[in-house]
N, C-alpha and C positions, 0 to 999 in steps of 0.2 A: 173257576179259574182265577188264579192271583191277579191282582192289578198290577200295572207297571208304574214303577216310581222313578222320577227324574227331577232335576232341578228345574225350576220354572222362573220366569222373570218376576220382577215386582209387579209389573202391570198386569200379568196373568193372575197371579196372586190376589191383588187388589180386586179385579174384575170378579173373581169368584166370590170373595167376601162380600162385595156389594150385592151379590145375588141371594145372600142369605139374611133372614130378618135378625139373627142375633149371633154374633161371634166375640169371643172374649178380646178385649183391647190389647191382650198379650199375643194374639195370633194375627195381627196386622203387620205388613212388611216393615213399617216404620218403627216397631217396637225394637227390632234388631239394632236400630241406631241409637236407642236410649241406652242400650248396653254394650259400651265399647270395650269391656274386658271380655266379651264373648265374640265369636264370629258367627254370624247369622246367614242362614240360607233359607230360601223358599222351596218347599217340596210340593210336587204335585202327584196325585194318583190319578192314573188314566185307564179307562176301559180299553179293550182290544181294538175297538173302532177309533180310537184317538180322543174321546170325549173326557174332559177333566171333570172328575167326580169328587176330589177331595184335595184340601191343601193343608199344610203345616209349616209353621215357622219354627225352625229348629235352631237352637243356640248351642254352639260348640265351644267348650272350654278345655284346655290342656291341663294336666297335671304338671307341676314344677318340673322342668328339665326333661319332659317327655313329649314326644309328638303323637300322643294318643288323647283321645277326647271323651269328655262327658258330653253326651248329646241330651238336650233338654227342650221339651216341648211344653211350655207352661200354659195350662188350661186348654190344651190341645192334644192332638191334631184335630182338624175340622173334617170328620169322616162320619160314616154311618156307624155309630158306635152300638146300636141295637142290632146290626146284621148277625144272623146266626153263624156266619162264617167270618166272624170279626177277626179272629186270630190268623186263620190261613189266607184270607183274601186281602185283608188290609194291613195287619201288623206284621206278619213275617216278612213281606216284601220291603217294608220300612226298615226293619232290623238288619235285613241283608244289605240293603243300601247303606245304612249308617256304618255298618261294620266294614265295608269295603272302603269307606272314607276315613277309617282310623278310629271309630268310636269303640270305646271299651265298655261303656255301660250307657244305658238309655233311661231316662226319666221322662214321664209324661203325667199330664192331668186330665183324665177324662171328664168332659163337661156333662156329667151324668148325675142327675138328682136323685138322691136315696129317699130322704123324708123332708117333710115340712111341718113346722109348728106355727100356728097363727098366734097372734100377740096375746090372746088370752092363755093359751097354753104355755107360752113361755113365762108369763107372769105367775101362772099356778106353780110352775116348776120353781121359780125363784122363791116363792112364799113357802114351799113345801120343805120343811126341815130335813126330810128323808131323802130329798133329792140332791145329789152332788153333781151330777151332769145332766146336760140337756137331754141326753139319751135315756135317761131314767124317767122322763116324762112321756106320756102317750102322745105320738105324733097325730096331727090332724089329717096328714095326707102321707101315704106310702106308696112309692112306684116300685111294683114287683120286678119291672124290667132291669132295675140296678142289680139285683141279685144274680140275675142270668149274666149280666155283663162281668160282674166280679168273678163268677164260676169259670167263664170263659178265659179270662185273664189268668186266672190261678192255674187252670189246665194247661195253658201255653207257656208257663214258666215265669209269669210276671209276679212280682211280690209287692205288697203295700209298703210305701216308704215309711220311715220312722215317724210316729203320730205326733211327735213333739213332746214338750214338757207338760207340766201340770195344768197350765192354762190352756191347753188344747191347740196351741199355735206350733205349727212345724216350721222348719227352716225354708220351706217352699212356699206354696200358695195356701191360703186358708181353706180348710175343709168345711167350716161353717161360715155362712155369710148371712147378712140380714137384707132382704129385699121387700120393696113396696111395689105391689102389682098396680100398674096404671091401665092396662088394656081394658077398654070398655067402660072406663070411669071418667066422669067429668072431674074438673079441678075442684068443684064443690064437694063431690064424693070424697075426694082424697082429703080436703081439708076436714070434713066431717069425721073421717077415720082417725084423725090425730086425737090423742087423749086430751083431757080438759087442761092438763098442765102445758102441753104444747100450744094449744090454741090461746091460752092465756099469756103465754110468753111471746108469741108472735104479735099479739095485740099490744103488749106492754112495750115491745121493742119498737113499734110503729109509733105509738104515743110518745116514747122518749126521744124520737127524732132520729133513730138508726137508719141509715141509708146504705143499701147494698148496691154496689155498682160492679159492672164487668171490667176487669183489668186487662193488661197486657204483659208483654215481656218485660218491659220496663218496671212493672209492679212486683216482679218476683222477689227482688231484695226485701220488700216490705212484708210479703208473705213468709220468707225465709226466717226473718227475725222472730215473727211470732211462732213458726215452727219450731225453731231452736229452743224458744221458751217453752213451748208444749212438751218437747222431748225431755227436757230436764225435769219438768213437773210429773210427767207420766212415766218415767224411767224407761225411756228407749233411745237407741243410738240414731241420731238424725242423719239423713243424707245431706250432702254439701249442696250450696246453691247451685253449683255447676251442673248437678244432676237434673235439677228442674229447668235450668236454662236449655240443656240439651233436649230434654224430654218436650219443651215447648216448641223448639225449633224443628225437631224431627216430626212430631205428631202433627202440627199445624201445617207443615210443608206438604204432608199427605192429604190433609183435608182441613180447611180453616176451622171447622167446628170439632174437630177430633178432641181438642183440649180447650178449656175454658178456665179463667180464673176470676174468683169473685173475692170482693173485700167489703167488709161491713165497717163503716165509717160512723163515728159519733163525735160531735164537737171538734172536728178537725184531726181526730186521732183514728188510726186503723185498729179495731179491736179484735176482729177475727178475719180469717181468709181460708179459701178452700178452692181446690181444683176439681173439675168435672171433666169426665171423658165420655165420648159417645161413639158407638159403632152400631149402625142401623138402629134398631128399635131398643137398644140396651144403653142406658145411661148409668155411669158410676160416680158416686162420691168418691174421689180418689184419695186426696190428702186433705187433711184440716188442721187448722191452727188458731190459736186463741190466746190472749193475755188473760191474766188473773184480775187485772183492773177492770172496774166498771160491769162485772158480771150481772149486776142487777138490771141492766138494760137489755140483757138477753141477745146478744149479738149472734150467738151460734144458731139459735132458732131461727133468727131472721134471715141468716145467710142460706140455711137449709130450705126454708120455705121458697126463697127466691129461686134456689136451683131446681127445686121440685117444680115450680111454676114454669120455669124455662124449659125443663125436661119434657113437660106434658105438651107444651107449645111445639116442640120439635117431633112430637109423635111417639114418645117413648112408651114402650109397652111394660118396661121394667126400670124402677129406679133402685139402684143397688147401692147399699151402704157398706159394702164389702165385709171384711172379717169381723167376726165376733168370737168370744171365748165360749167354749161349750161347758165352762165350770159355772154353776149357779150357786155355789156355796157363798155365804156372807163373807168368808175371809178372802175372797178373790178381789185384788185390787182393779180388776177389769169389770167387775160388775156394774159399776156406775156407767160405763160406756154402753153396755148391754142394755141397761135401763133407759138410757137415753134414746137408743135406736128402737126399742119396744114401743117407746111412746108415739111413734110415727103410725102405728096401727098395722105395721106390715108383717112379715113373717120370717122365722129363722129357717134357713136351708142348709140341709146337710148334703154336700157332694160325695162322689165316691173317693176322693183323696188322690193323692199321687202315688204312682206305681214305678217300680224299677225293674229293669231287665239287665242283669249283668252278662255282658258278651265275653268278659274276660274276669273270672272271678276273683283272681289275685289283685288285678288292678282295681277292681270294684271295692274290694276289702281295704286296699291301700287309701282309696279316696275317703271311705268312711272314717279311717283313722286320721287323715289329714283334716277333714272337716271338724272332727271332735276336738282336735287340739287348737283349732283357730280361735 
């Protein structure tokens, strides 16, 4: 029997999230406040007896001059993705509800892991001249359930979103991320898992007098100055300071520990800064920034180690370094970032990616043309 879907309060949504060990930070109620260009709504899936069994944060955005919406559930919804009746019981009621509210297309990101590569496997792929993509290397772990989920989605009319450009990054959320498993490990175990260069750099930063401190709202301008410098150096378009100020205000109002800011100081100068997000047992390194000056004192390694230490103290099961390129060719300008993350001794993780369901095919095609011209 299909589940019933209806709008729920932020309090109901948050209570359900708190009952789960791990949920994306993009599926908490406050994430809708971070995105003012979208209209956010909390959805609940209910059993016939009235028990809440799933939630989703849906972001609605209209096409120019139309009162029809793209409905987007980033890294969600929070439902039973491995249910054999996934389409009929969980997704069809969602599509019907969103269509009745004016949605012409639905995009979602199933939090379903396909494959994992440990650090040695990633390093071997980088060193292999025949390997162009991470998927060319043998995975160290493969979840067969992901293929079944993909088959159910395809059979129900869902289609994978555009995979993105040559670097493997799509317009939505990254399909490939890098994570460090913390569950069942001591901080000493995690430190021992870092490669020799990482351990050396952490020690060098400490010896040079780099001090990593936890900042607050008033320190966001200092973070943003480094972030803008990083954007110019690494060739990406930076978000404005107001985005991070709104993000801080919204997330910390929901939970004081939802977002943290760290700054690495050396001789009175801020050399690196980073934001950290926490939902349950999952901690993300969200945004990072650094200056090109004084790189020899290794502030980026110092700030990461402090964040890992604090995440472990919070009881994190996973420390998530977020997106990586799936390109392992020497020509990729993102390979340096991948090597930096591999040095932590963690693992590359491939998710199922984002999926689209066009409720109105004409408007869906119009949206794709609109996005391609932006």
